[in-house]
Steps between C-alpha positions, in 0.01 A plus 500: 500500500871523436582367154850392597399375844216274388720302260615179669876443512605165357800361689728318252644155563818509706383795709383443858266769639419476873260721695585507872266744673585847363828381344534368144805294401581433136779250431626419152809389310679838541427557870240591761307822567267596786239774534273622779134551404298810586227436764225565239646249250454121504621230262294198399692206351308253283732239350751683278302828503516777759235770529543828686201624699442818699283580803270748319511513117290820503769708674743673264803433724417129523462477120846661466645242741327226301688576177822588681531171688401298191783669306751463787418128520540465123840680520612258773405196289674645193808585708552147636449345154665743252656778707536869417778709352579866441774620266690825549732665248801719578568785257800733511866516409700308760187380680518133593380236744666188638412230752734422788346228712179636654577860400420688179780747424374799300716765339256762378679834485564567867851558634474161672340167417165412656468164678143366494450197731273243336222403744411134551201388293616641167773411252688767307696434181700742284563468125686791340281800591180308597421412862236226548318463833309171543299346782168343599341798679374753243488792742849434638658461153347833396617670820861379463504612134368842607770529769772424242347758261499761781881483521519709180169595336518572127537868425296662220777678306741220406307199633786391730408285799323175588161438338263211441557330162148584375498853651491798266688807621350829383795699373529877534673733259820645639595864510576663168773759454389850401645638183725801562379721217 
């Protein structure tokens, strides 16, 4: 049995979870999320608890789906109650970010500024050199943060670029000059 999958998910007060055929809708104070279920996965709702069940618990692929859909459902409930956020840090002389309406303006060492359009579903804020991406969908928040990071990945020699706040950049030693003896 899947250890994660067999744990029932307790739906907190203020969150409405509806199962409509193969579609699951989770509505909470921060918004609403929907997800399509795999044909081998079913949900059983008993009061405030939801259990995930699979067609054949003996099959390895079904056991993997069991834990996966339990975790995805838990992420949806957490997203509509608390939300998710990712923080990015800009390092480099002259590197900066600014918000102009629905566009994130990045100046990160190129000859021109980079305009990053902020997709609907996430909120982006900028404080000094820290960019914060927030939203209710964990996967989408992570994807938008990764797209912003891809504009200028941190380089290993001086550490210039856009990195996650908790990311550690492995630094390389630069070239050393030979002595002319």
